[in-house]
C-alpha positions in Angstrom: -21.3 18.5 34.6 -19.3 15.4 34.9 -19.7 14.7 38.6 -20.5 11.1 39.6 -19.4 10.0 36.1 -18.7 6.4 37.0 -22.1 5.7 38.5 -24.0 7.7 35.8 -22.5 5.8 32.9 -22.6 2.4 34.5 -26.3 2.9 35.1 -27.3 4.5 31.8 -25.3 2.5 29.3 -27.0 -0.8 29.7 -30.4 0.8 28.9 -29.8 1.8 25.3 -32.7 0.0 23.8 -32.2 1.1 20.2 -28.5 0.0 20.1 -27.6 -3.3 18.7 -24.3 -4.3 20.4 -23.1 -7.2 18.2 -22.5 -10.5 19.9 -19.6 -12.7 18.9 -21.5 -15.2 16.7 -20.0 -17.3 13.9 -20.7 -16.4 10.3 -23.1 -18.6 8.3 -21.8 -18.0 4.8 -20.5 -21.1 3.0 -16.8 -20.7 1.9 -17.7 -20.5 -1.8 -20.3 -17.8 -1.2 -18.4 -15.5 1.0 -18.8 -11.9 -0.1 -16.1 -9.5 -1.3 -15.8 -6.8 1.4 -13.9 -3.6 0.6 -12.9 -0.8 2.9 -12.7 2.9 1.8 -10.8 4.5 4.7 -10.3 8.2 5.3 -6.5 7.5 5.3 -4.1 4.7 4.7 -1.4 6.2 7.0 -0.3 3.4 9.4 0.5 6.0 12.0 -3.2 6.6 12.4 -4.7 4.3 15.0 -8.2 4.2 13.5 -6.8 2.9 10.2 -4.7 0.2 11.8 -7.4 -0.9 14.3 -10.6 -0.5 12.4 -9.6 -1.2 8.8 -6.2 -2.9 8.3 -6.4 -5.3 11.2 -10.0 -6.3 10.3 -9.2 -6.7 6.6 -6.2 -8.9 7.3 -8.1 -11.0 9.9 -11.0 -11.7 7.5 -8.6 -12.6 4.8 -7.1 -15.3 7.1 -10.7 -16.6 7.5 -11.0 -17.0 3.7 -12.7 -13.8 2.7 -11.7 -11.5 -0.1 -11.0 -8.1 1.3 -9.4 -5.1 -0.3 -9.0 -1.3 -0.1 -11.3 0.5 -2.6 -11.5 3.6 -4.7 -14.3 4.6 -7.1 -12.3 3.4 -10.1 -12.2 -0.2 -8.9 -14.8 -3.0 -9.3 -17.7 -2.9 -6.9 -17.5 -5.2 -3.9 -20.5 -7.0 -2.4 -20.4 -4.6 0.5 -18.4 -1.5 1.1 -17.2 -0.1 4.5 -16.5 3.6 4.7 -14.0 3.8 7.6 -14.2 7.3 9.2 -14.7 8.7 5.6 -17.7 11.0 5.5 -16.7 14.1 3.6 -19.5 15.4 1.4 -17.8 14.5 -1.9 -17.2 10.8 -0.9 -20.8 10.5 0.3 -22.2 11.9 -2.9 -20.1 9.4 -4.8 -21.1 6.4 -2.7 -24.8 7.3 -2.6 -24.9 7.6 -6.4 -23.1 4.3 -6.9 -25.1 2.5 -4.2 -28.4 3.6 -5.7 -27.4 2.6 -9.2 -26.0 -0.8 -8.2 -28.0 -1.7 -5.2 -24.7 -1.8 -3.2 -25.0 -2.1 0.6 -22.5 0.1 2.4 -21.5 0.6 6.1 -20.4 3.8 7.8 -17.9 3.1 10.6 -16.7 6.0 12.8 -15.1 6.1 16.2 -15.2 9.8 17.3 -17.8 12.3 18.3 -18.0 14.8 15.5 -21.5 15.9 16.5 -20.8 18.1 19.5 -18.7 20.8 17.8 -18.3 24.5 18.2 -21.3 26.1 16.6 -19.1 29.1 15.5 -16.7 26.9 13.6 -18.1 26.6 10.1 -15.6 23.9 9.0 -16.6 21.5 11.8 -20.3 22.4 11.4 -20.0 21.4 7.7 -18.3 18.1 8.8 -21.1 17.4 11.2 -23.8 17.9 8.5 -21.9 15.6 6.2 -21.6 13.0 8.9 -25.4 13.2 9.6 -26.1 12.8 5.9 -23.7 9.8 5.6 -25.2 8.1 8.7 -28.8 8.6 7.5 -28.0 7.2 4.0 -25.9 4.2 5.0 -27.2 0.7 5.0 -25.8 0.2 8.4 -23.8 2.4 11.0 -21.0 1.1 13.2 -19.8 2.9 16.2 -16.8 2.0 18.4 -18.4 2.7 21.8 -21.8 2.6 23.4 -21.5 6.2 24.5 -20.8 7.3 20.9 -23.8 5.3 19.7 -26.1 7.2 22.1 -24.8 10.5 20.7 -25.3 9.3 17.1 -28.9 8.3 17.9 -29.6 11.7 19.2 -28.3 13.4 16.1 -29.5 11.1 13.3 -32.6 9.4 11.9 -31.2 6.1 10.9 -32.4 3.2 8.7 -31.5 0.6 11.3 -30.0 0.2 14.8 -26.4 1.1 15.4 -24.0 -1.7 15.7 -21.3 -1.3 18.4 -18.0 -2.9 17.5 -15.1 -1.9 19.7 -11.4 -1.8 18.7 -9.6 -5.0 18.9 -6.5 -5.3 21.1 -3.5 -4.2 19.0 -0.7 -6.7 19.2 2.9 -5.7 20.1 5.1 -4.8 17.2 8.6 -6.3 17.7 11.7 -4.1 17.1 13.3 -6.4 14.6 15.7 -6.2 11.7 13.2 -4.5 9.4 12.9 -1.7 12.0 16.6 -1.4 12.3 17.0 -0.9 8.6 14.0 1.3 8.2 14.7 3.7 11.1 18.2 3.2 12.4 18.4 6.7 14.0 15.1 6.1 15.9 16.2 2.7 17.1 19.5 4.2 18.4 17.7 7.0 20.1 15.2 4.7 21.8 17.9 2.2 22.9 20.1 4.9 24.4 17.2 6.5 26.2 16.0 3.3 27.6 19.5 2.4 28.9 19.9 5.8 30.7 16.4 5.5 32.1 16.9 2.0 33.5 20.2 3.1 35.1 18.6 6.1 36.8 15.3 4.3 37.6 15.9 0.6 38.0 12.4 0.2 39.5 10.2 -0.2 36.4 7.1 0.8 38.3 8.5 4.4 38.7 9.1 4.8 35.0 5.9 6.6 33.9 4.8 7.1 30.4 2.1 8.9 28.4 1.5 8.3 24.7 -0.9 9.6 22.1 -1.5 12.3 19.6 -0.3 15.7 20.8 -3.7 17.3 20.1 -7.1 16.8 18.4 -8.1 19.3 15.6 -11.7 19.7 16.9 -11.5 18.9 20.7 -9.5 19.9 23.7 -7.1 17.2 25.1 -4.0 15.3 24.1 -0.6 16.1 25.5 -2.0 19.1 27.4 -4.0 16.7 29.6 -0.7 15.8 31.4 -0.1 19.4 32.4 -3.0 19.3 34.8 -1.0 16.7 36.7 2.1 18.8 37.2 1.6 19.6 40.9 0.5 16.0 41.6 3.5 14.4 39.9 5.9 16.9 41.5 4.6 15.9 45.0 4.9 12.2 44.1 8.4 12.8 42.9 9.5 14.5 46.1 8.8 11.3 48.1 9.3 8.6 45.5 11.4 9.7 42.5 9.8 9.1 39.2 10.6 9.6 35.5 8.0 10.6 32.9 8.3 9.8 29.2 6.1 11.4 26.6 5.7 9.5 23.3 4.0 11.7 20.8 4.2 13.7 17.6 4.9 17.3 18.4 8.2 18.2 19.9 7.7 22.0 19.9 4.4 21.6 21.8 6.2 19.3 24.3 8.9 22.0 24.9 6.2 24.6 25.4 4.2 22.5 27.9 6.9 20.9 30.0 9.5 23.6 30.6 10.1 24.2 34.2 8.8 20.9 35.6 10.4 19.6 38.7 10.1 16.0 37.5 12.4 14.4 34.9 10.3 14.5 31.7 11.6 13.4 28.3 10.1 13.3 24.8 10.5 10.6 22.2 8.8 10.7 18.8 6.1 8.1 18.1 7.1 5.5 15.5 5.6 2.2 14.6 9.1 0.8 14.7 9.9 1.7 18.3 6.6 2.3 20.1 5.9 -1.2 21.4 9.5 -1.7 22.6 9.6 1.7 24.3 6.3 1.3 26.0 7.4 -2.0 27.5 10.4 -0.3 29.2 7.9 1.5 31.5 5.8 0.2 34.4 3.1 2.8 34.8 1.0 4.4 32.0 -0.9 7.7 32.7 -4.1 8.0 30.8 -5.7 11.3 31.9 -8.8 12.6 30.1 -10.2 16.1 30.0 -13.8 15.0 30.4 -15.9 16.4 27.6 -18.4 15.3 24.9 -15.5 14.1 22.8 -13.5 12.1 25.3 -16.6 10.5 26.9 -17.2 8.7 23.5 -13.7 7.4 23.1 -12.9 3.7 22.9 -10.7 1.9 25.4 -7.8 1.2 22.9 -5.2 3.2 24.9 -6.0 1.3 28.1 -5.9 -2.0 26.1 -2.6 -1.0 24.6 -1.0 -0.4 28.0 -2.3 -3.7 29.3 -1.2 -5.6 26.2 2.3 -4.2 26.7 2.4 -5.2 30.4 2.2 -1.6 31.7 -0.2 -0.8 34.6 -2.6 1.9 33.5 -3.7 4.8 35.7 -6.8 6.2 33.9 -9.6 8.7 34.2 -13.2 7.3 34.3 -14.5 7.6 30.7 -17.3 5.1 30.1 -15.3 2.6 28.0 -12.7 2.3 30.7 -15.0 1.6 33.6 -15.3 -2.2 33.1 -11.6 -2.4 34.2 -12.3 -0.9 37.6 -12.3 -4.4 39.2 -8.6 -4.6 38.2 -7.5 -1.0 38.8 -9.5 1.9 40.3 -10.4 4.8 38.0 -8.9 8.2 38.6 -5.6 9.8 37.7 -4.8 11.2 41.1 -2.1 11.0 43.7 -3.6 8.1 45.5 -3.8 5.9 42.4 -0.4 7.0 41.1 1.2 6.1 44.4 -0.7 2.8 44.4 0.7 2.0 40.9 4.3 2.8 41.6 4.3 0.8 44.9 2.1 -2.1 43.8 3.4 -5.3 45.2 2.2 -7.6 42.4 1.6 -5.4 39.3 2.2 -8.4 37.0 -0.7 -10.3 38.6 -3.1 -7.4 38.0 -2.0 -6.9 34.5 -2.3 -10.7 33.8 -5.9 -10.7 35.0 -6.8 -7.6 33.0 -5.1 -9.0 29.9 -7.1 -12.2 30.1 -10.3 -10.3 30.4 -9.3 -8.0 27.5 -8.4 -11.0 25.3 -11.8 -12.6 25.8 -13.8 -9.5 25.0 -11.5 -7.5 22.8 -9.2 -10.1 21.2 -9.1 -9.9 17.4 -11.0 -13.2 16.9 -13.9 -11.9 19.0 -14.0 -8.6 17.1 -13.9 -10.4 13.7 -16.9 -12.5 14.8 -18.8 -9.3 15.4 -17.9 -7.8 12.0 -18.9 -11.1 10.3 -22.2 -11.0 12.2 -22.8 -7.5 10.8 -22.2 -8.6 7.2 -24.4 -11.7 7.8 -27.2 -9.5 8.8 -26.8 -7.3 5.7 -27.1 -10.3 3.4 -29.8 -12.2 5.3 
């Protein structure tokens, strides 16, 4: 089903005629007339990437440009435009549709995952799909995080307007400073001791491999289990060129279940906003395998961008949003590309080139321009 994936997506994605991929154009509002923009996210947990990347980071960035932005709940004053960030439960949609109709309030639905292709025997996810379709068809405007996802949304919804594609902005590194030391001293100590031992055993940074991410998704296969498909490959690599693999995730029992009996040194560290950036930078090669399915094909490139931003060379599978980085690193998590990464003569040069490309296209200022263009279109 997924054969020739790279060529298929590179040929089909540019021809999405109904999709409006927002260009980075400056906003035309005068300072004194800039609207109040509020976000109503599905969570405010900073451990959740979609909240940090598609809500908090955008809100803070627009504030620095002089906009009034805020989080919203139904008890607060109405903004000029409301963005529902990955919030599409039926109760919330009934609330916003009623408020919008009564007050002529424009609202935007922003979501970044494929909730359309779900198990038809799972009533919970079928209900979620129906709620998402209802939300998308009632929203003033719909924003998707990838071109592939916008194509799926078009197939499943009858929309009022074209979909706006706005990707995730590069997430900057979070330094492990004094605040982190006071907030999570045990995690800081654990990370520091682990890094010291790892550097002693594997002084060549390129051979310190890392995988990071949620352990599992509630409605799609993938996550930590994606690494298990690489067991034989990594063991063969390790026989000739010793490597170390670190898993940074959020499910220690699952890690113990999946990685017992490996003939490669594998360690687990809990994901924490206080230690993640520092830990990631202690490694030289990041594995980003993907179980290719309808869910992963629609994912954004934020994990690849995160690796590059932290100066770690990514070895990634060819989902559509990653393919534009093939000129820097070939796609495919396989023995050839893993060996190429851990023996690369000038990894810093490759990362520097990829980072410059990522900054131009996915830097926060570029992404903010796209959100501003969206709001400009709503009020024009």
